[in-house]
N, C-alpha and C positions, 0 to 999 in steps of 0.2 A: 283341394283343387289340384289336378295334375298340371304338368308344365304346359301341355298343349292347350288346355283350356285357359290357363293363365295368359298365355301369349295372345290367344284370340280375344279374350276380354279386354286386355290392356290395349290391344291394337284398336278395338272399337272405342276406346275412351277418347280418341282423337275426334270423335264425332259428337261427343257430349256437349251440351251447351256451355258448361263451365270452361272447357277447353277452347271452344270457339270464342268465347267472351275474352279469354286471355289474350288470344291472338288479335282479336278485333281491337282491344284497347292498346295494342302495341307494346304490351308489358313483357316483351320478350327478354328485356334486360334482367328484370326481376326473376323471371322463370329460369333463365340461364345461370344466374347467380345461385339460386337454390339448388338447381339440378347438379351443378358442379360440385358444390359442398356435399351433397347427398351421395354422389357416386365416387368421390375421391378415395375413400377406403378400398373400393373395388379395384380402381386403377392401381393404387399402390400395392395391393395384394398381388395382382396380376403381374406387375413389374417385378416384384420380389420373387415371385414363382418362376418367372421366365429366366431371371438371373441365376437362381439357384439350380434350376433344372435345365440349363443350357446344353449339358452333356449327360443328363440323367433322365429319370422317369419318375412318374408318380407312384404312390403306394410302396415306397421304399425309403428308409432312413439313410441319411448321409451324415457322417460324423466329422465334426471339426475337432481335430486333435490338438490344436494349439489355442491358447487364450487369444482373445481379440487384441489387435494392435492397430496402429494408425493406418496400415495399408488396407485394412478390411473395411469397405464402405458399402456394403450391400444393405445394411440395415442401420437406420439412424439411432443414435444414443444407445450403442451396445454396452453390455456390462463387461467387466474385466475379472469377474469373479468365477465364472463358470464355463465349462466347456459346453457346446451346444451340439445336440443331434436334431437334425431338421428333416422334415419330409412333408410332401403335399399329398393329401389323400384325394382320390377320385372314386366316388361311390356310384358312378353311373352304371356300373356293371355289378353292382351289389356291394354288400358290406365288406369291410376289411378288418383284419385283426391287428391288435397292438399288444405286444408283450413287454411287461415292465418288471425289471428285477427288484429284489429287496436290497437296497444299498446300505442298510444298517443305519449308522449315525451320520453317513454322508448325505448331504442335501441332494435330493433328486426329485424333480417334479416334471410332469409332462403336461404342457398346455395344449388344449385342442381349441383352435379358432375356426370360425366360420369365415366366409369371404367378406363379411361386413365388419371383421375384426373383433366381433364379440367372442369372449371366451366362453364356450359351451361347457367346458369342464377343465379342471386342473387336477391330475391324478398324482397322488403322492401318498406317503405313510400318514400325512396329516388328514387327508380326505378319504382315503380308500384302504385303510389298514387291513380291514377284513377281507378285501378282495385281492390285495397284493400278497399278503401272507408271507410266510417265512421263506418260501422259495420263489417268490414273485407271483405275478398273476397275468392272465390274458383277458383283454377287453375286445369287444366287437363294436366298431364304429358303424352306426346305422344312419342312413340318409332319411330325409323327409318322405314319409309314406311307405317306407321299406319295412319288411319283416325280417327277423333274423333268429336263427336257432343257435347262434354262437354264445359263448359265455360272456357274462357281465356286459350287456348291451349299453352303449353310450349313444344317446340320440343327438345327431348333429343337425343344425339348422339349415345347412346348405349341402349340396352334393359334393362340393369341393371345399378345400380348407387347408389349414396349416397345422402340422404337428411339430411342436417345438419343445424339446427336453433341455433342462438346465441341470447340470451336474457340477456341484461345488468342487473346486480344485484349489488346494493349498499350495500354490506356487508351482514352479516348473518341476521340482523334485517329486511332486505328487501326480504328475501327468500319467505315468504308466498305470497307476492304480485307478485313476478316473477313467482312463481309456478302456480298461477291462470292464468297468461298469457299462460303458457305451456298447461294448460288443454284445452285451445281453439284452440290449434294447432292440426290438424287432418290429417293423411295420410290414405287413404282408398282405398282398391283394393282387388283382388282375393287372397285367401291363397294359397301359393305355397311353395313347399319344398325349404329349404335353400341349395344351391349348395355346393359341397365339399365332402370329405376333399381334401385339396390342399397342396402341398409342399411349403416350405418357402424359403426365399432368401439365407439361409445358408445350404440348403440341396445339395445333389450331383447334378451335371450337368444333369444327367439323369432324376432324380425326378423333378428338377426345370423346365426343358424344357418340360417334360411330362405334368406338370400342365399348363405351358404357352400355350402349344397346345390346351388344353381344354378351356382355357380362351379366346384365339384368335378365337376359333370357336363360343363360346357363345356370344361374343361381338367383332365382326370384327372391326379392326382398321380403322381410317380415312385415314391413309397412307398405303393403301393396297398393293401398288406397292413395298413397302420395303420388304415384305415377300419373294420376289424373292432373296434377298440377303441372307436370312437365310435358304433357301431350301436346300443348300449344307450340312447343319447340319442334315437334317432330320426333321427339325422343320416345321411341317405342321399342320394348324388348324384342330383340331378334330382327328388327327392321333396319335397313340402311338409313343413316341420318341424311335427310334431304338437303344437304348444304348447297348442292348445285341448282336446286330449284327455288332457293330463297333469293329475295332481292338484295342488293348491296346494302340497302339501308337496314334490312332485317338482320343480316349477317353482322353488320356494324353493331347493332344493339346487342346481339348475342355475344360477340367478342367483348363488348364493354362489360356485360354482366359477368362473364368469366374472369375478366381482369379484376373486377371488384372482389369477387369471391377469393380469387388467388391472393390478392393483397390482404384481405381480412384474415384469412387462415395464416398467412406468414406472419402478420403483425401479432396475432394472438399467440402464435407459436413462440415468437421471440419474447413475449410478455410485454410488449410496448403498450398494449391496451389492457394490461392485466392488473387487477386489484386482488383483494382477498388475501393478502399476506398475513400471517399470524406470527408475531415475533420474528419477522423477517424470513418466513418460509411459506411457501405455497404448498399446502397439504392436498393430497389426492381427493377428488370428489368421490362420493360413495358409489357412483355409477361407472367409475373407470373400469374399462375391460368388459363392461356389460351395459352398453351406452343407451339402450332403449331409444327414446326419441330425441336425445341430445346430439343432433347431427353436427353441430359446430364443434363440439368437444371431440366427437368421433373423428372429424376431418383433421383437427389439429394433431390428435395423437397419431393418426396415420402418417402425418408429414413428419413429426418430430419425435415420436416414440412408439413406432409400430411394434405390435405384439406386447403392449402393456398388460400386466396381470391385473386381477381384481385385488382390492386393498387387503382382503383377509389372507391372500398368498404373499403379497409383497406391497409395501408402500413405497412409491417413488415421490420424493420431495425435491423441489428446487428452491434455492434461496433467492431473495431479492438482491439484484445487483445494482450496478450504477445506472443501467438503462434497462428497465424491465428485469428480465432474468439474466441479462448479459452484464458481465464485468469487463471494464475497459482500462482500469488503472494499471500502471507499471510498478506500483509499489507492493507492499505486503499486505495480506489479509490474514485473519485468524478466525478459526472456529474452535471454541473452547467448549468441550463436553464435560459438564460437572460430574455426570454419572454415566456409566455405560448405557446406551440405548437399550430399552427392553424388547429383546427379540428372542425367539426360540430357535433361530437358524443362524443368521449372520447379518452384519451391517457393512456398508462401505460408502465411501464418498469418491465419485468419479469425476474427472476433469474432461472437458470437451472443448475443442475449437468450434466456433459457430460459422456456418456458411451464410452467404447473403440471403438464402431462403429460410434460414432459421434451422436447418438440419445441424445435428451435432455429431461429431466424430472424435475419436481419441486423437490426441496430439503428440507428436514426437517430442522427446526431451532427453537430456543427457543421461539420466539414470534409468530410463525405460520404466518409469513408474507412471501408471495411468489411473490408479485408484489407491485409496488407502483405507484400511478398516481394521476390524477386530482380529484379522489373521496376518496383518502386515508384520513381518519379521523385524525386530529391533524397535518397535513402536514404544516411545517413552511416555510414562505417566508422570504427572506432577506429584509432589509429596502428598498432596491431599486427595490423590487418586483421580483427579480430573485429567483430561487429555487436551493438549493444544495441537491442532492441525494448522500448519503454516502453508499458506497458499500464495504463490507468486511466480513471476517469470524467472527470478534469480534465486539461487540457493541462499537461504537465510543465514547459513553458517552456524558453526558451533553445535551445540546439542540440538538445535532446532532442525538441523538437517535430517535427523532420523524421522521427523514427523513432517517432512516437506512434501507437498503435492505440487509438482511443477505445472505452471500455466504455459500457454504458447509463447513463443518468443515475441509475437506481435499479434495484433488483432483481438477482436472480442472472444470471450470465452464464457462457458457456463458450467455449472456444477449440478450434479444429481446425487442425492442421498437415497440409498436403497436399504430398506429394512425387511428382511425375509422372515416370514412367520411372525410378524409383530404381535406383541401381546395386546391384550384388551386395552390397557392404559394408554398405549400408544395410538391405537385406533380411535379411541373415544376422546382424546385430547387431554387426558390428565397428565400425560408426559408430553413436553414440547422441547424441541430443539432450540438452543439460543441462536441469535442472529450471527451471520458472518460479519466480522468487524473489518473495516478498512483502517489500517494503522498509518 
């Protein structure tokens, strides 16, 4: 189905009996709640694109030459292990090309996401050795329904999306070598205007759903049948949201549904409604990064972990804290690793301060250490080979200082453990991390 046909069909959905019944029952609150959760990833992707391309263009990579720090707040829960090269593809004028160098033993992976935050591909020596080759390789990003004669076609689910490359960096001294790898990464395609402006997640329901309608039209969803459930709201791809034509009572119901959705996503993002911890850790669901019909998980990740990878590429774990996934204590915590985590790339533990909405950002500290891991200089092992990581607001002193991960001076904080290229025993649960202890 082409986009014009799709818009025509979904516009007509508003006339279907199910949609009329939804409106007749006055169940606008439930419809608004569901529609907000479903479209939040689109809103967050559009926001991030607008921020990153405020002075740039699509179909071109932009290289971040420094590691993430507390001043960078474009993306929630950033890592402090890799340099990023980021670009936004636009396939409305045809396929674009992506050239990836062979970085040798240095970790390099290029994640390709559609506008619904699903990872359509992650290209690296792990997944595409034969196509990257000794001298690198060129891939062709192809949109829905498009044909391409370019090399190594990669089919994307939407016409717009995000290209995000991660390049492992072993500290500041290693930056020049990592930047040289970035220079060999190339995204090339037609110059096209950057879409926007768009409303954000905290705007009124009218503004929010007006933007959602535009985004649903420019990048139709894979679950197109679901739009029937939203038609009673007046949410139709490519059509203005009829906020001015709704009664005050209807608008109040819609705003109430949005408030419920926002509260549910934030609460789940903070882990306050979260169970399922194993030995004090929340392990990634198997559908992370390829969410299919799990729209609540997709919305949560869009808010607190946008651009999450699939578990075969990287496992993101967070420990159980004092309140859900948040730690609040002023004392010392310890993570003791009896054996090195089984990974084929690298592992790290990152500290974040938590915002009121549950978003996570790096936090300033006296030693400028935002993460600790297998490449941390001076990391001390115990005589039996285990590793103690000391977590707290104050320097624990003595030999412990070498393994100190500083927490924010005040306020709640959260931790994320990253395991890149985790081995099978990590993915299937034979290996488990021990809990973070409060001392």
